[in-house]
Chimera marker file (.cmm) of the C-alpha trace (Angstrom):
<marker_set name="trace">
<marker id="1" x="85.375" y="63.033" z="94.993" r="1" g="1" b="0" radius="0.5"/>
<marker id="2" x="87.007" y="62.445" z="92.128" r="1" g="1" b="0" radius="0.5"/>
<marker id="3" x="87.067" y="66.245" z="91.054" r="1" g="1" b="0" radius="0.5"/>
<marker id="4" x="88.814" y="67.087" z="94.679" r="1" g="1" b="0" radius="0.5"/>
<marker id="5" x="91.604" y="64.753" z="93.983" r="1" g="1" b="0" radius="0.5"/>
<marker id="6" x="91.944" y="66.146" z="90.473" r="1" g="1" b="0" radius="0.5"/>
<marker id="7" x="92.251" y="69.278" z="91.881" r="1" g="1" b="0" radius="0.5"/>
<marker id="8" x="94.812" y="68.645" z="94.341" r="1" g="1" b="0" radius="0.5"/>
<marker id="9" x="96.634" y="67.052" z="91.627" r="1" g="1" b="0" radius="0.5"/>
<marker id="10" x="96.527" y="70.057" z="89.757" r="1" g="1" b="0" radius="0.5"/>
<marker id="11" x="97.285" y="72.052" z="92.273" r="1" g="1" b="0" radius="0.5"/>
<marker id="12" x="100.397" y="69.921" z="93.875" r="1" g="1" b="0" radius="0.5"/>
<marker id="13" x="102.528" y="70.729" z="89.967" r="1" g="1" b="0" radius="0.5"/>
<marker id="14" x="105.258" y="71.932" z="89.703" r="1" g="1" b="0" radius="0.5"/>
<marker id="15" x="104.107" y="74.854" z="87.952" r="1" g="1" b="0" radius="0.5"/>
<marker id="16" x="101.587" y="76.014" z="89.826" r="1" g="1" b="0" radius="0.5"/>
<marker id="17" x="103.023" y="76.066" z="93.367" r="1" g="1" b="0" radius="0.5"/>
<marker id="18" x="106.309" y="77.785" z="91.159" r="1" g="1" b="0" radius="0.5"/>
<marker id="19" x="103.891" y="80.731" z="90.033" r="1" g="1" b="0" radius="0.5"/>
<marker id="20" x="101.802" y="81.263" z="93.455" r="1" g="1" b="0" radius="0.5"/>
<marker id="21" x="105.277" y="81.739" z="95.264" r="1" g="1" b="0" radius="0.5"/>
<marker id="22" x="106.062" y="84.131" z="92.333" r="1" g="1" b="0" radius="0.5"/>
<marker id="23" x="102.593" y="85.940" z="92.706" r="1" g="1" b="0" radius="0.5"/>
<marker id="24" x="103.507" y="86.245" z="96.354" r="1" g="1" b="0" radius="0.5"/>
<marker id="25" x="106.981" y="87.189" z="95.981" r="1" g="1" b="0" radius="0.5"/>
<marker id="26" x="105.931" y="90.066" z="93.389" r="1" g="1" b="0" radius="0.5"/>
<marker id="27" x="103.256" y="91.412" z="95.155" r="1" g="1" b="0" radius="0.5"/>
<marker id="28" x="105.862" y="91.786" z="98.187" r="1" g="1" b="0" radius="0.5"/>
<marker id="29" x="108.501" y="93.406" z="95.539" r="1" g="1" b="0" radius="0.5"/>
<marker id="30" x="105.768" y="95.763" z="94.504" r="1" g="1" b="0" radius="0.5"/>
<marker id="31" x="104.977" y="97.198" z="98.060" r="1" g="1" b="0" radius="0.5"/>
<marker id="32" x="109.106" y="97.749" z="98.730" r="1" g="1" b="0" radius="0.5"/>
<marker id="33" x="109.142" y="99.514" z="95.547" r="1" g="1" b="0" radius="0.5"/>
<marker id="34" x="105.755" y="101.337" z="96.004" r="1" g="1" b="0" radius="0.5"/>
<marker id="35" x="107.478" y="102.380" z="99.541" r="1" g="1" b="0" radius="0.5"/>
<marker id="36" x="110.614" y="103.294" z="97.687" r="1" g="1" b="0" radius="0.5"/>
<marker id="37" x="109.051" y="105.259" z="95.809" r="1" g="1" b="0" radius="0.5"/>
<marker id="38" x="106.613" y="106.968" z="97.767" r="1" g="1" b="0" radius="0.5"/>
<marker id="39" x="108.984" y="107.571" z="100.801" r="1" g="1" b="0" radius="0.5"/>
<marker id="40" x="112.132" y="107.514" z="99.132" r="1" g="1" b="0" radius="0.5"/>
<marker id="41" x="112.485" y="108.946" z="95.776" r="1" g="1" b="0" radius="0.5"/>
<marker id="42" x="109.541" y="111.400" z="95.242" r="1" g="1" b="0" radius="0.5"/>
<marker id="43" x="110.233" y="113.750" z="98.519" r="1" g="1" b="0" radius="0.5"/>
<marker id="44" x="113.845" y="114.517" z="97.217" r="1" g="1" b="0" radius="0.5"/>
<marker id="45" x="112.242" y="114.920" z="93.669" r="1" g="1" b="0" radius="0.5"/>
<marker id="46" x="109.256" y="116.904" z="95.180" r="1" g="1" b="0" radius="0.5"/>
<marker id="47" x="111.647" y="119.059" z="97.222" r="1" g="1" b="0" radius="0.5"/>
<marker id="48" x="113.937" y="119.993" z="94.089" r="1" g="1" b="0" radius="0.5"/>
<marker id="49" x="110.813" y="121.148" z="92.270" r="1" g="1" b="0" radius="0.5"/>
<marker id="50" x="110.041" y="123.757" z="95.080" r="1" g="1" b="0" radius="0.5"/>
<marker id="51" x="108.215" y="121.413" z="98.079" r="1" g="1" b="0" radius="0.5"/>
<marker id="52" x="106.017" y="119.903" z="95.920" r="1" g="1" b="0" radius="0.5"/>
<marker id="53" x="103.899" y="116.883" z="97.477" r="1" g="1" b="0" radius="0.5"/>
<marker id="54" x="102.988" y="114.484" z="94.512" r="1" g="1" b="0" radius="0.5"/>
<marker id="55" x="100.581" y="112.620" z="96.174" r="1" g="1" b="0" radius="0.5"/>
<marker id="56" x="98.425" y="115.591" z="97.105" r="1" g="1" b="0" radius="0.5"/>
<marker id="57" x="98.852" y="117.087" z="93.611" r="1" g="1" b="0" radius="0.5"/>
<marker id="58" x="95.119" y="116.671" z="92.132" r="1" g="1" b="0" radius="0.5"/>
<marker id="59" x="92.759" y="118.790" z="89.858" r="1" g="1" b="0" radius="0.5"/>
<marker id="60" x="88.673" y="118.985" z="91.557" r="1" g="1" b="0" radius="0.5"/>
<marker id="61" x="86.397" y="117.537" z="88.704" r="1" g="1" b="0" radius="0.5"/>
<marker id="62" x="83.077" y="118.499" z="90.755" r="1" g="1" b="0" radius="0.5"/>
<marker id="63" x="82.867" y="120.285" z="93.773" r="1" g="1" b="0" radius="0.5"/>
<marker id="64" x="81.728" y="118.517" z="97.040" r="1" g="1" b="0" radius="0.5"/>
<marker id="65" x="78.355" y="118.631" z="98.097" r="1" g="1" b="0" radius="0.5"/>
<marker id="66" x="79.295" y="118.789" z="101.485" r="1" g="1" b="0" radius="0.5"/>
<marker id="67" x="81.563" y="121.382" z="101.694" r="1" g="1" b="0" radius="0.5"/>
<marker id="68" x="83.425" y="123.438" z="98.539" r="1" g="1" b="0" radius="0.5"/>
<marker id="69" x="87.061" y="124.270" z="97.793" r="1" g="1" b="0" radius="0.5"/>
<marker id="70" x="89.554" y="124.575" z="97.639" r="1" g="1" b="0" radius="0.5"/>
<marker id="71" x="90.943" y="121.660" z="99.174" r="1" g="1" b="0" radius="0.5"/>
<marker id="72" x="94.148" y="121.143" z="100.780" r="1" g="1" b="0" radius="0.5"/>
<marker id="73" x="94.722" y="117.423" z="100.335" r="1" g="1" b="0" radius="0.5"/>
<marker id="74" x="92.908" y="114.554" z="98.573" r="1" g="1" b="0" radius="0.5"/>
<marker id="75" x="91.736" y="113.385" z="101.526" r="1" g="1" b="0" radius="0.5"/>
<marker id="76" x="89.743" y="116.708" z="102.360" r="1" g="1" b="0" radius="0.5"/>
<marker id="77" x="88.525" y="116.429" z="99.251" r="1" g="1" b="0" radius="0.5"/>
<marker id="78" x="86.909" y="112.846" z="99.101" r="1" g="1" b="0" radius="0.5"/>
<marker id="79" x="85.467" y="113.514" z="102.922" r="1" g="1" b="0" radius="0.5"/>
<marker id="80" x="83.862" y="116.758" z="101.370" r="1" g="1" b="0" radius="0.5"/>
<marker id="81" x="82.156" y="114.255" z="98.276" r="1" g="1" b="0" radius="0.5"/>
<marker id="82" x="84.652" y="116.219" z="95.438" r="1" g="1" b="0" radius="0.5"/>
<marker id="83" x="85.354" y="114.420" z="92.394" r="1" g="1" b="0" radius="0.5"/>
<marker id="84" x="89.455" y="114.828" z="91.937" r="1" g="1" b="0" radius="0.5"/>
<marker id="85" x="91.455" y="113.554" z="89.154" r="1" g="1" b="0" radius="0.5"/>
<marker id="86" x="94.950" y="112.671" z="90.972" r="1" g="1" b="0" radius="0.5"/>
<marker id="87" x="97.406" y="112.951" z="88.780" r="1" g="1" b="0" radius="0.5"/>
<marker id="88" x="100.210" y="113.066" z="91.836" r="1" g="1" b="0" radius="0.5"/>
<marker id="89" x="99.311" y="109.262" z="92.666" r="1" g="1" b="0" radius="0.5"/>
<marker id="90" x="99.297" y="108.591" z="88.704" r="1" g="1" b="0" radius="0.5"/>
<marker id="91" x="103.018" y="110.105" z="88.544" r="1" g="1" b="0" radius="0.5"/>
<marker id="92" x="104.170" y="108.070" z="91.378" r="1" g="1" b="0" radius="0.5"/>
<marker id="93" x="102.359" y="105.089" z="90.061" r="1" g="1" b="0" radius="0.5"/>
<marker id="94" x="104.444" y="105.174" z="86.900" r="1" g="1" b="0" radius="0.5"/>
<marker id="95" x="107.729" y="105.733" z="88.383" r="1" g="1" b="0" radius="0.5"/>
<marker id="96" x="106.812" y="102.765" z="90.771" r="1" g="1" b="0" radius="0.5"/>
<marker id="97" x="106.161" y="100.691" z="87.820" r="1" g="1" b="0" radius="0.5"/>
<marker id="98" x="109.093" y="101.843" z="85.827" r="1" g="1" b="0" radius="0.5"/>
<marker id="99" x="111.455" y="101.028" z="89.031" r="1" g="1" b="0" radius="0.5"/>
<marker id="100" x="109.711" y="97.227" z="88.822" r="1" g="1" b="0" radius="0.5"/>
<marker id="101" x="110.158" y="97.050" z="85.040" r="1" g="1" b="0" radius="0.5"/>
<marker id="102" x="113.539" y="97.629" z="85.111" r="1" g="1" b="0" radius="0.5"/>
<marker id="103" x="114.161" y="95.144" z="88.096" r="1" g="1" b="0" radius="0.5"/>
<marker id="104" x="112.090" y="92.688" z="86.105" r="1" g="1" b="0" radius="0.5"/>
<marker id="105" x="114.347" y="93.037" z="83.366" r="1" g="1" b="0" radius="0.5"/>
<marker id="106" x="117.748" y="92.707" z="85.438" r="1" g="1" b="0" radius="0.5"/>
<marker id="107" x="116.652" y="89.455" z="86.531" r="1" g="1" b="0" radius="0.5"/>
<marker id="108" x="115.643" y="87.885" z="83.907" r="1" g="1" b="0" radius="0.5"/>
<marker id="109" x="118.381" y="88.762" z="82.277" r="1" g="1" b="0" radius="0.5"/>
<marker id="110" x="120.828" y="87.714" z="84.836" r="1" g="1" b="0" radius="0.5"/>
<marker id="111" x="118.492" y="84.444" z="84.452" r="1" g="1" b="0" radius="0.5"/>
<marker id="112" x="119.203" y="84.042" z="81.098" r="1" g="1" b="0" radius="0.5"/>
<marker id="113" x="122.642" y="84.502" z="81.253" r="1" g="1" b="0" radius="0.5"/>
<marker id="114" x="123.076" y="81.566" z="83.859" r="1" g="1" b="0" radius="0.5"/>
<marker id="115" x="121.147" y="79.360" z="82.426" r="1" g="1" b="0" radius="0.5"/>
<marker id="116" x="122.960" y="79.621" z="78.676" r="1" g="1" b="0" radius="0.5"/>
<marker id="117" x="126.511" y="79.036" z="81.583" r="1" g="1" b="0" radius="0.5"/>
<marker id="118" x="124.868" y="76.395" z="82.759" r="1" g="1" b="0" radius="0.5"/>
<marker id="119" x="123.261" y="74.795" z="79.412" r="1" g="1" b="0" radius="0.5"/>
<marker id="120" x="126.133" y="75.050" z="77.469" r="1" g="1" b="0" radius="0.5"/>
<marker id="121" x="125.982" y="72.935" z="74.331" r="1" g="1" b="0" radius="0.5"/>
<marker id="122" x="128.661" y="70.129" z="74.548" r="1" g="1" b="0" radius="0.5"/>
<marker id="123" x="131.400" y="70.477" z="72.070" r="1" g="1" b="0" radius="0.5"/>
<marker id="124" x="130.909" y="68.453" z="68.825" r="1" g="1" b="0" radius="0.5"/>
<marker id="125" x="132.860" y="65.780" z="68.492" r="1" g="1" b="0" radius="0.5"/>
<marker id="126" x="135.637" y="66.034" z="65.700" r="1" g="1" b="0" radius="0.5"/>
<marker id="127" x="134.677" y="64.574" z="62.233" r="1" g="1" b="0" radius="0.5"/>
<marker id="128" x="138.127" y="65.318" z="60.781" r="1" g="1" b="0" radius="0.5"/>
<marker id="129" x="141.736" y="64.739" z="61.609" r="1" g="1" b="0" radius="0.5"/>
<marker id="130" x="145.368" y="65.459" z="59.855" r="1" g="1" b="0" radius="0.5"/>
<marker id="131" x="147.376" y="63.075" z="57.891" r="1" g="1" b="0" radius="0.5"/>
<marker id="132" x="150.745" y="63.091" z="59.737" r="1" g="1" b="0" radius="0.5"/>
<marker id="133" x="152.539" y="62.781" z="56.157" r="1" g="1" b="0" radius="0.5"/>
<marker id="134" x="150.989" y="65.165" z="54.303" r="1" g="1" b="0" radius="0.5"/>
<marker id="135" x="149.429" y="67.375" z="56.937" r="1" g="1" b="0" radius="0.5"/>
<marker id="136" x="146.131" y="67.154" z="54.630" r="1" g="1" b="0" radius="0.5"/>
<marker id="137" x="142.402" y="67.121" z="56.408" r="1" g="1" b="0" radius="0.5"/>
<marker id="138" x="141.176" y="63.534" z="56.253" r="1" g="1" b="0" radius="0.5"/>
<marker id="139" x="138.150" y="61.870" z="57.573" r="1" g="1" b="0" radius="0.5"/>
<marker id="140" x="138.364" y="61.086" z="61.208" r="1" g="1" b="0" radius="0.5"/>
<marker id="141" x="137.825" y="57.015" z="60.625" r="1" g="1" b="0" radius="0.5"/>
<marker id="142" x="140.378" y="57.258" z="57.918" r="1" g="1" b="0" radius="0.5"/>
<marker id="143" x="143.130" y="54.278" z="57.656" r="1" g="1" b="0" radius="0.5"/>
<marker id="144" x="144.861" y="55.728" z="54.527" r="1" g="1" b="0" radius="0.5"/>
<marker id="145" x="145.137" y="59.016" z="53.331" r="1" g="1" b="0" radius="0.5"/>
<marker id="146" x="143.289" y="59.473" z="50.246" r="1" g="1" b="0" radius="0.5"/>
<marker id="147" x="145.544" y="62.601" z="49.190" r="1" g="1" b="0" radius="0.5"/>
<marker id="148" x="149.310" y="60.808" z="49.825" r="1" g="1" b="0" radius="0.5"/>
<marker id="149" x="147.936" y="57.559" z="50.149" r="1" g="1" b="0" radius="0.5"/>
<marker id="150" x="149.987" y="56.547" z="53.638" r="1" g="1" b="0" radius="0.5"/>
<marker id="151" x="148.818" y="54.520" z="56.213" r="1" g="1" b="0" radius="0.5"/>
<marker id="152" x="147.500" y="56.068" z="59.172" r="1" g="1" b="0" radius="0.5"/>
<link id1="1" id2="2" r="1" g="1" b="0" radius="0.2"/>
<link id1="2" id2="3" r="1" g="1" b="0" radius="0.2"/>
<link id1="3" id2="4" r="1" g="1" b="0" radius="0.2"/>
<link id1="4" id2="5" r="1" g="1" b="0" radius="0.2"/>
<link id1="5" id2="6" r="1" g="1" b="0" radius="0.2"/>
<link id1="6" id2="7" r="1" g="1" b="0" radius="0.2"/>
<link id1="7" id2="8" r="1" g="1" b="0" radius="0.2"/>
<link id1="8" id2="9" r="1" g="1" b="0" radius="0.2"/>
<link id1="9" id2="10" r="1" g="1" b="0" radius="0.2"/>
<link id1="10" id2="11" r="1" g="1" b="0" radius="0.2"/>
<link id1="11" id2="12" r="1" g="1" b="0" radius="0.2"/>
<link id1="12" id2="13" r="1" g="1" b="0" radius="0.2"/>
<link id1="13" id2="14" r="1" g="1" b="0" radius="0.2"/>
<link id1="14" id2="15" r="1" g="1" b="0" radius="0.2"/>
<link id1="15" id2="16" r="1" g="1" b="0" radius="0.2"/>
<link id1="16" id2="17" r="1" g="1" b="0" radius="0.2"/>
<link id1="17" id2="18" r="1" g="1" b="0" radius="0.2"/>
<link id1="18" id2="19" r="1" g="1" b="0" radius="0.2"/>
<link id1="19" id2="20" r="1" g="1" b="0" radius="0.2"/>
<link id1="20" id2="21" r="1" g="1" b="0" radius="0.2"/>
<link id1="21" id2="22" r="1" g="1" b="0" radius="0.2"/>
<link id1="22" id2="23" r="1" g="1" b="0" radius="0.2"/>
<link id1="23" id2="24" r="1" g="1" b="0" radius="0.2"/>
<link id1="24" id2="25" r="1" g="1" b="0" radius="0.2"/>
<link id1="25" id2="26" r="1" g="1" b="0" radius="0.2"/>
<link id1="26" id2="27" r="1" g="1" b="0" radius="0.2"/>
<link id1="27" id2="28" r="1" g="1" b="0" radius="0.2"/>
<link id1="28" id2="29" r="1" g="1" b="0" radius="0.2"/>
<link id1="29" id2="30" r="1" g="1" b="0" radius="0.2"/>
<link id1="30" id2="31" r="1" g="1" b="0" radius="0.2"/>
<link id1="31" id2="32" r="1" g="1" b="0" radius="0.2"/>
<link id1="32" id2="33" r="1" g="1" b="0" radius="0.2"/>
<link id1="33" id2="34" r="1" g="1" b="0" radius="0.2"/>
<link id1="34" id2="35" r="1" g="1" b="0" radius="0.2"/>
<link id1="35" id2="36" r="1" g="1" b="0" radius="0.2"/>
<link id1="36" id2="37" r="1" g="1" b="0" radius="0.2"/>
<link id1="37" id2="38" r="1" g="1" b="0" radius="0.2"/>
<link id1="38" id2="39" r="1" g="1" b="0" radius="0.2"/>
<link id1="39" id2="40" r="1" g="1" b="0" radius="0.2"/>
<link id1="40" id2="41" r="1" g="1" b="0" radius="0.2"/>
<link id1="41" id2="42" r="1" g="1" b="0" radius="0.2"/>
<link id1="42" id2="43" r="1" g="1" b="0" radius="0.2"/>
<link id1="43" id2="44" r="1" g="1" b="0" radius="0.2"/>
<link id1="44" id2="45" r="1" g="1" b="0" radius="0.2"/>
<link id1="45" id2="46" r="1" g="1" b="0" radius="0.2"/>
<link id1="46" id2="47" r="1" g="1" b="0" radius="0.2"/>
<link id1="47" id2="48" r="1" g="1" b="0" radius="0.2"/>
<link id1="48" id2="49" r="1" g="1" b="0" radius="0.2"/>
<link id1="49" id2="50" r="1" g="1" b="0" radius="0.2"/>
<link id1="50" id2="51" r="1" g="1" b="0" radius="0.2"/>
<link id1="51" id2="52" r="1" g="1" b="0" radius="0.2"/>
<link id1="52" id2="53" r="1" g="1" b="0" radius="0.2"/>
<link id1="53" id2="54" r="1" g="1" b="0" radius="0.2"/>
<link id1="54" id2="55" r="1" g="1" b="0" radius="0.2"/>
<link id1="55" id2="56" r="1" g="1" b="0" radius="0.2"/>
<link id1="56" id2="57" r="1" g="1" b="0" radius="0.2"/>
<link id1="57" id2="58" r="1" g="1" b="0" radius="0.2"/>
<link id1="58" id2="59" r="1" g="1" b="0" radius="0.2"/>
<link id1="59" id2="60" r="1" g="1" b="0" radius="0.2"/>
<link id1="60" id2="61" r="1" g="1" b="0" radius="0.2"/>
<link id1="61" id2="62" r="1" g="1" b="0" radius="0.2"/>
<link id1="62" id2="63" r="1" g="1" b="0" radius="0.2"/>
<link id1="63" id2="64" r="1" g="1" b="0" radius="0.2"/>
<link id1="64" id2="65" r="1" g="1" b="0" radius="0.2"/>
<link id1="65" id2="66" r="1" g="1" b="0" radius="0.2"/>
<link id1="66" id2="67" r="1" g="1" b="0" radius="0.2"/>
<link id1="67" id2="68" r="1" g="1" b="0" radius="0.2"/>
<link id1="68" id2="69" r="1" g="1" b="0" radius="0.2"/>
<link id1="69" id2="70" r="1" g="1" b="0" radius="0.2"/>
<link id1="70" id2="71" r="1" g="1" b="0" radius="0.2"/>
<link id1="71" id2="72" r="1" g="1" b="0" radius="0.2"/>
<link id1="72" id2="73" r="1" g="1" b="0" radius="0.2"/>
<link id1="73" id2="74" r="1" g="1" b="0" radius="0.2"/>
<link id1="74" id2="75" r="1" g="1" b="0" radius="0.2"/>
<link id1="75" id2="76" r="1" g="1" b="0" radius="0.2"/>
<link id1="76" id2="77" r="1" g="1" b="0" radius="0.2"/>
<link id1="77" id2="78" r="1" g="1" b="0" radius="0.2"/>
<link id1="78" id2="79" r="1" g="1" b="0" radius="0.2"/>
<link id1="79" id2="80" r="1" g="1" b="0" radius="0.2"/>
<link id1="80" id2="81" r="1" g="1" b="0" radius="0.2"/>
<link id1="81" id2="82" r="1" g="1" b="0" radius="0.2"/>
<link id1="82" id2="83" r="1" g="1" b="0" radius="0.2"/>
<link id1="83" id2="84" r="1" g="1" b="0" radius="0.2"/>
<link id1="84" id2="85" r="1" g="1" b="0" radius="0.2"/>
<link id1="85" id2="86" r="1" g="1" b="0" radius="0.2"/>
<link id1="86" id2="87" r="1" g="1" b="0" radius="0.2"/>
<link id1="87" id2="88" r="1" g="1" b="0" radius="0.2"/>
<link id1="88" id2="89" r="1" g="1" b="0" radius="0.2"/>
<link id1="89" id2="90" r="1" g="1" b="0" radius="0.2"/>
<link id1="90" id2="91" r="1" g="1" b="0" radius="0.2"/>
<link id1="91" id2="92" r="1" g="1" b="0" radius="0.2"/>
<link id1="92" id2="93" r="1" g="1" b="0" radius="0.2"/>
<link id1="93" id2="94" r="1" g="1" b="0" radius="0.2"/>
<link id1="94" id2="95" r="1" g="1" b="0" radius="0.2"/>
<link id1="95" id2="96" r="1" g="1" b="0" radius="0.2"/>
<link id1="96" id2="97" r="1" g="1" b="0" radius="0.2"/>
<link id1="97" id2="98" r="1" g="1" b="0" radius="0.2"/>
<link id1="98" id2="99" r="1" g="1" b="0" radius="0.2"/>
<link id1="99" id2="100" r="1" g="1" b="0" radius="0.2"/>
<link id1="100" id2="101" r="1" g="1" b="0" radius="0.2"/>
<link id1="101" id2="102" r="1" g="1" b="0" radius="0.2"/>
<link id1="102" id2="103" r="1" g="1" b="0" radius="0.2"/>
<link id1="103" id2="104" r="1" g="1" b="0" radius="0.2"/>
<link id1="104" id2="105" r="1" g="1" b="0" radius="0.2"/>
<link id1="105" id2="106" r="1" g="1" b="0" radius="0.2"/>
<link id1="106" id2="107" r="1" g="1" b="0" radius="0.2"/>
<link id1="107" id2="108" r="1" g="1" b="0" radius="0.2"/>
<link id1="108" id2="109" r="1" g="1" b="0" radius="0.2"/>
<link id1="109" id2="110" r="1" g="1" b="0" radius="0.2"/>
<link id1="110" id2="111" r="1" g="1" b="0" radius="0.2"/>
<link id1="111" id2="112" r="1" g="1" b="0" radius="0.2"/>
<link id1="112" id2="113" r="1" g="1" b="0" radius="0.2"/>
<link id1="113" id2="114" r="1" g="1" b="0" radius="0.2"/>
<link id1="114" id2="115" r="1" g="1" b="0" radius="0.2"/>
<link id1="115" id2="116" r="1" g="1" b="0" radius="0.2"/>
<link id1="116" id2="117" r="1" g="1" b="0" radius="0.2"/>
<link id1="117" id2="118" r="1" g="1" b="0" radius="0.2"/>
<link id1="118" id2="119" r="1" g="1" b="0" radius="0.2"/>
<link id1="119" id2="120" r="1" g="1" b="0" radius="0.2"/>
<link id1="120" id2="121" r="1" g="1" b="0" radius="0.2"/>
<link id1="121" id2="122" r="1" g="1" b="0" radius="0.2"/>
<link id1="122" id2="123" r="1" g="1" b="0" radius="0.2"/>
<link id1="123" id2="124" r="1" g="1" b="0" radius="0.2"/>
<link id1="124" id2="125" r="1" g="1" b="0" radius="0.2"/>
<link id1="125" id2="126" r="1" g="1" b="0" radius="0.2"/>
<link id1="126" id2="127" r="1" g="1" b="0" radius="0.2"/>
<link id1="127" id2="128" r="1" g="1" b="0" radius="0.2"/>
<link id1="128" id2="129" r="1" g="1" b="0" radius="0.2"/>
<link id1="129" id2="130" r="1" g="1" b="0" radius="0.2"/>
<link id1="130" id2="131" r="1" g="1" b="0" radius="0.2"/>
<link id1="131" id2="132" r="1" g="1" b="0" radius="0.2"/>
<link id1="132" id2="133" r="1" g="1" b="0" radius="0.2"/>
<link id1="133" id2="134" r="1" g="1" b="0" radius="0.2"/>
<link id1="134" id2="135" r="1" g="1" b="0" radius="0.2"/>
<link id1="135" id2="136" r="1" g="1" b="0" radius="0.2"/>
<link id1="136" id2="137" r="1" g="1" b="0" radius="0.2"/>
<link id1="137" id2="138" r="1" g="1" b="0" radius="0.2"/>
<link id1="138" id2="139" r="1" g="1" b="0" radius="0.2"/>
<link id1="139" id2="140" r="1" g="1" b="0" radius="0.2"/>
<link id1="140" id2="141" r="1" g="1" b="0" radius="0.2"/>
<link id1="141" id2="142" r="1" g="1" b="0" radius="0.2"/>
<link id1="142" id2="143" r="1" g="1" b="0" radius="0.2"/>
<link id1="143" id2="144" r="1" g="1" b="0" radius="0.2"/>
<link id1="144" id2="145" r="1" g="1" b="0" radius="0.2"/>
<link id1="145" id2="146" r="1" g="1" b="0" radius="0.2"/>
<link id1="146" id2="147" r="1" g="1" b="0" radius="0.2"/>
<link id1="147" id2="148" r="1" g="1" b="0" radius="0.2"/>
<link id1="148" id2="149" r="1" g="1" b="0" radius="0.2"/>
<link id1="149" id2="150" r="1" g="1" b="0" radius="0.2"/>
<link id1="150" id2="151" r="1" g="1" b="0" radius="0.2"/>
<link id1="151" id2="152" r="1" g="1" b="0" radius="0.2"/>
</marker_set>
């Protein structure tokens, strides 16, 4: 029973809950960026490169046992039992990673900027003042100027 209470106390700590929320949001963000890359970014790039579908760029490493190639898509190759090197999907994954990395860099940069604005160190209290007679700099606690000996 004690282990259950200890586990519950651990899970309910703020850091663990924050981390769990971050993981869920990160997974959702990753899915959005993957869709952005697969459905929005790569089709125009493929069109510009001569109707290339990056999701179906692959090299057959071993012909399928069920059916010999050539295979038009990765799905057909896998259905035939072929072993493929899917470099088009890898390119999509790299672009997804780059977009997520840039977005995380921007978010972290903004958060650090906000934290710096919120937690500005207070201005240090002055330790010196100016003598009204001779205008020399003296200690703020001084009652007599050491330069002109006037009362302050």
